[in-house]
Each structure stands twice: as C-alpha cells, then as structure tokens.
N, C-alpha and C positions, 0 to 999 in steps of 0.2 A: 160730662153732659153739660150745656150751656145753655142757659135762657134765651141772650141775646147776643147778635154780634152787631160790632155798630164800625161804622167805616163813615172816615170824612176826613178833611186836610186835620190830623193830628198827628203831633211829634213834629212841628216843624217850627213849635216855639214862637207861634202866632196868638197873640192873647184874645183874639175875637172867637177863633175857633175855639181855644181851651178853655175858655167861659161857656161854650156851644156845651162842649164835653160834659163838663161837670154838671151844667144845668140838666143835660140828657140821664146823667147816671143817677144823679138826687131825686130825681122825678120816678124814673124805674124804681130804683129805693124807697120811696116813698109808698109804693105800691106792694113791694116784697123785698124784706132788709136784706133776705140773704139771698137774695139774685145771684144767678154767676153769670158775669158779662165776660167777653171778649171783644176788644179794641183793636184793630187793625192801626198802625202807627209807624210812623218814620224811624221813631225811636222808642223800642218798645218797654227797655226797660226804664225809664224815663216815667214814659204812661204808666206803667205797674207801680210805681211807686209813689206817685203823686195822688191819682185815682183810686189806688186800693183794686185794681181791676187787675185780670189776666189780657196778655196783648203781647199780637205777633207783628212781625215786619208787613207792611201793607204790600211787599212786592214777593211775599213768600208764599205763590201758587199752590205747591204742594200742601203746605201748613195749613193756608186758607180753606182748600177743598176739605180736606180730613179734618177740620174744624166744624166746617158747614155740617160735612153730614153728621152730626152729633149735637147742632143747634137749632132751636127750634125758630127765633125770629130775626130777622137781618134788618137793622134800621143804617139806611142812608142819612145820615144825621148831620143836620145844622149845614149854615152857610148856603151861599149857591153855586152849588157842587154842579147842577144838570146845566152848562151853558158853554158856548165857543168860543168866549170870548177872550180867555186865556190860552187855552187850545183844544183843538181835535182830541191831540191825545190826553187832555185830563179828560173832557167827557165822555170818553170811551173808557176809561177805566173806571168810572164812577160807572157808568151803562153798565160794563164787565162784571163788576163785580154783583149789582141788581142781577143781571140775567144770570149769573153761577148759581148764587141764591137758590133763584126760581128752580132751576137745573133740579140742584141738589134736594127739591122738597121742601125749602122752607117759605113760610110768613114772611112776607117783605113791604116794608114803610117807608115811606120817603118824611123824614121828622123835621116838621118847620122848616124848609129850605124854602129857600128863593129860586125861581124856576127862570133861567134864560138870560139874555135871549142866547136864541140859538136861530143862526144865521145860514149856515151851509147847509146845501138841499138834502145831502147826503147825512148831514147831521139830523134833521130834522127829522127824516123818515126813520132812522134808527131809534132815535130818542123816541117817537112815535111809537114804535114796535115794541118794546121793551116795556117803557114807563106804563103802557096801556096793561101789562101782565101784574105790576103792583097791586098789593091788595089792598092798603091803605095811603095815601095823602096828607098831609097837612102841610099848609103853605104859611110862609109869613107876611102875604100881602095879595091885594086883589090882582096886579099887575100879574103876579105868576099865574093865577088860576085863569087871567085872560092867554097866555102864552100855551098854556096846557090845552086849554077851549081850541086855539089857532093849531097845536099840534095834533087836534082829534084822539087825545086821550080823551075818553069816556067811560072806560069800564071799572077804575078804581074808584074807592068812596073817596073824595077830597074835599077835605073842610080846611077854611081860613083860619090860621089862630095866631100867635105872637112868635117871636125868636123866642127861643128857650131861654138864652141867656137874660132874660128879663124876669126869668122865674129865682135868680139865684138869691140867697139871703145873702146879706152881709156879714163880713167876717168880724169877728169880735176885737176890739182894741188891744186884748191879751195876744191874742194870736197872731195880729199884724204884727205888732212889738217883738215876739219870738220869732217871725218868718224875717225879720228885718236882721236881729242880731245873728242868724244861721250866716247871713250871706257875708 
C-alpha cells in the first residue's frame, strides 16, 4: 500500500524537475516521516537510489494500474506539464495518468504546476473535462489560474502557491564535497 504516487517529468536528468521532485518528497516527509511514495520515472532505479522512494517506469501501464489500486493519493507534480507547446502527446500522457488515477478511486492533486498554454481546440476540451475532476490544484502563478478560468475549470479547489523547488534547503558544505568526490 502506498500513500502517494507522484507523476512528472522525472528520470530524464533535468535538474529543474529533479529539484521539484526532491521538494515534493521533502514536503511530504515533513508531514509524515514514514510516508510510502511511488514515483513514475523514466529511470526507476536511479530515482529509487537518489530519493529513497519506490519507483516504476512511467510507461509500465500494467504496473502503474496495479499500484494505483493500492495507493491513496496521485500527485501530478511540478513543472509545466499541462500544456501542448511541447506536444499533444505529452499533454495526453499527463491527462491520462490523472484520468486513470480518478478511475482507480484515488484522490488527485495537481501540485504547484504551471498550466498552459493549451492552444489546440481538442486539447482544450479534453483538458477541461479531466482537470475538472481533480480534487485539489495548486499553481505556481496567476497566469496559470487565468488559463484554468479560460478552460472553465471550476470544480476543484484551486490555490496559487510557489514553485516547490523554492522550499528546498541548501546542502551542507560537507555533503557537497562528498558528492563531488564520488564523481
């Protein structure tokens, strides 16, 4: 049984997204020290090693569905994931994971995201339908709130907050030196 499943752009060696994941995990552990976390990642072994969580390949649909059945909360975490500038495929991936989580009976949260832009009419319609099912949304800035308003997303509780990476604490000099020596 897991307390939380986290989905985002993890396991791609992107320092910004890695910082967001670290912040989300740190914030969750502030509230519950022994929280059981599963992260969807492109590189599960590395994610497990770095963050001390369980991880599964983000494209392992059977494994994800099996795990969702035993997990309480789904977090679509950080970054600007809900947009179609990168690609429609990327947008549909994140919307599908949210939709699956709702179908599996999980509580869902969009955590400190930037939303948009979403330009294509089909993408706007499907985004509105799926995101209106989310339980809680926190956003990184006011512009994302305007995008949600334009998409007629009005059912979830929505709060503007800050990027989770801003909550990270600086590493000690000792740890930095130790990490540099390992490379």
